[in-house]
C-alpha positions as a Markdown table, in Angstrom:
| # | Residue | x | y | z |
|---|---|---|---|---|
| 1 | Arg | -12.0 | 27.2 | -13.3 |
| 2 | Val | -10.1 | 24.0 | -13.4 |
| 3 | Ser | -7.9 | 23.2 | -16.3 |
| 4 | Ser | -7.9 | 19.6 | -17.5 |
| 5 | Gly | -4.3 | 19.8 | -18.5 |
| 6 | Asp | -4.9 | 19.4 | -22.2 |
| 7 | Gly | -5.7 | 23.1 | -22.8 |
| 8 | Thr | -9.5 | 22.7 | -22.2 |
| 9 | Asn | -11.4 | 23.8 | -19.2 |
| 10 | Asp | -13.9 | 21.7 | -17.3 |
| 11 | Asp | -17.0 | 24.0 | -16.7 |
| 12 | Ser | -18.7 | 21.8 | -14.1 |
| 13 | Ser | -19.8 | 23.6 | -10.9 |
| 14 | Ser | -17.4 | 22.1 | -8.3 |
| 15 | Ala | -16.2 | 24.1 | -5.3 |
| 16 | Leu | -12.7 | 24.3 | -6.9 |
| 17 | Glu | -14.0 | 26.1 | -9.9 |
| 18 | Gln | -15.9 | 28.6 | -7.8 |
| 19 | Glu | -12.7 | 29.6 | -6.2 |
| 20 | Gly | -10.9 | 30.0 | -9.5 |
| 21 | Ala | -8.2 | 27.3 | -8.9 |
| 22 | Val | -6.2 | 26.3 | -11.9 |
| 23 | Ile | -4.7 | 22.8 | -11.8 |
| 24 | Thr | -2.7 | 21.8 | -14.8 |
| 25 | Arg | -1.6 | 18.3 | -14.0 |
| 26 | Ala | -4.1 | 15.5 | -14.2 |
| 27 | Arg | -2.6 | 13.7 | -11.2 |
| 28 | His | -2.9 | 16.7 | -9.0 |
| 29 | Arg | -6.4 | 17.3 | -10.2 |
| 30 | Arg | -7.4 | 13.7 | -9.3 |
| 31 | His | -5.9 | 14.1 | -5.8 |
| 32 | Val | -7.5 | 17.5 | -5.2 |
| 33 | Glu | -10.9 | 16.2 | -6.3 |
| 34 | Ala | -10.6 | 13.2 | -4.1 |
| 35 | Ala | -9.6 | 15.4 | -1.1 |
| 36 | Ala | -12.6 | 17.7 | -1.8 |
| 37 | Asp | -14.9 | 14.7 | -1.9 |
| 38 | Ala | -13.6 | 13.4 | 1.4 |
| 39 | Leu | -14.0 | 16.8 | 3.0 |
| 40 | Gly | -17.6 | 16.9 | 1.7 |
| 41 | Arg | -18.2 | 13.5 | 3.3 |
| 42 | Phe | -16.5 | 14.7 | 6.5 |
| 43 | Gly | -18.9 | 17.7 | 6.6 |
| 44 | Thr | -21.9 | 15.4 | 6.3 |
| 45 | Leu | -20.7 | 12.9 | 8.9 |
| 46 | Ser | -19.4 | 15.4 | 11.4 |
| 47 | Gly | -22.9 | 16.8 | 11.8 |
| 48 | Gln | -24.5 | 13.4 | 12.5 |
| 49 | Gly | -23.5 | 13.1 | 16.2 |
| 50 | Tyr | -21.1 | 11.2 | 18.3 |
| 51 | Met | -21.5 | 7.8 | 16.6 |
| 52 | Ala | -20.3 | 9.0 | 13.3 |
| 53 | Leu | -17.2 | 10.8 | 14.6 |
| 54 | Asp | -14.9 | 8.0 | 13.9 |
| 55 | Met | -16.0 | 7.8 | 10.2 |
| 56 | Ala | -15.8 | 11.6 | 9.9 |
| 57 | Ala | -12.2 | 11.4 | 11.3 |
| 58 | Glu | -11.3 | 8.8 | 8.7 |
| 59 | Glu | -12.6 | 11.0 | 5.9 |
| 60 | Leu | -10.5 | 13.9 | 7.2 |
| 61 | Arg | -7.5 | 11.6 | 7.2 |
| 62 | Leu | -8.2 | 10.5 | 3.7 |
| 63 | Ser | -8.4 | 14.1 | 2.6 |
| 64 | Ala | -5.1 | 14.9 | 4.2 |
| 65 | Ser | -3.5 | 11.9 | 2.6 |
| 66 | Glu | -4.7 | 12.9 | -0.9 |
| 67 | Leu | -3.2 | 16.4 | -0.4 |
| 68 | Gly | 0.0 | 14.7 | 0.9 |
| 69 | Arg | 0.3 | 12.8 | -2.4 |
| 70 | Ile | 0.6 | 16.2 | -4.1 |
| 71 | Thr | 3.0 | 17.8 | -1.7 |
| 72 | Gly | 5.2 | 14.7 | -1.3 |
| 73 | Ala | 4.4 | 14.0 | 2.3 |
| 74 | Ile | 5.0 | 10.3 | 3.1 |
| 75 | Asp | 2.9 | 8.6 | 5.8 |
| 76 | Val | 4.5 | 6.0 | 8.0 |
| 77 | Glu | 1.7 | 3.6 | 7.1 |
| 78 | Asp | 2.6 | 4.0 | 3.4 |
| 79 | Val | 6.2 | 3.0 | 4.1 |
| 80 | Leu | 5.2 | 0.0 | 6.2 |
| 81 | Asp | 2.8 | -1.1 | 3.5 |
| 82 | Val | 5.5 | -1.1 | 0.9 |
| 83 | Leu | 8.0 | -2.8 | 3.2 |
| 84 | Phe | 5.7 | -5.6 | 4.2 |
| 85 | Ser | 4.1 | -6.1 | 0.9 |
| 86 | Asp | 7.3 | -7.7 | -0.3 |
| 87 | Phe | 7.3 | -10.2 | 2.6 |
| 88 | Cys | 3.7 | -11.4 | 2.1 |
């Protein structure tokens, strides 16, 4: 069951709800759902053979990035994007 943060529960049948996870912050919920979506795409792409491995790896990176947004992990690419966005 995933809490929407406003006291109500979303009763859709996502993998998160099947495990009984309770996420109370909307921002965390968005990031966890995005990570789960990316992992689903990774699972699909990783079974499609050698040519799809680079796309599968990108989905895995996106999933880790979404989880990092919750835990506070900062990627070097994020820092460089912020630094160079001021110069361009």
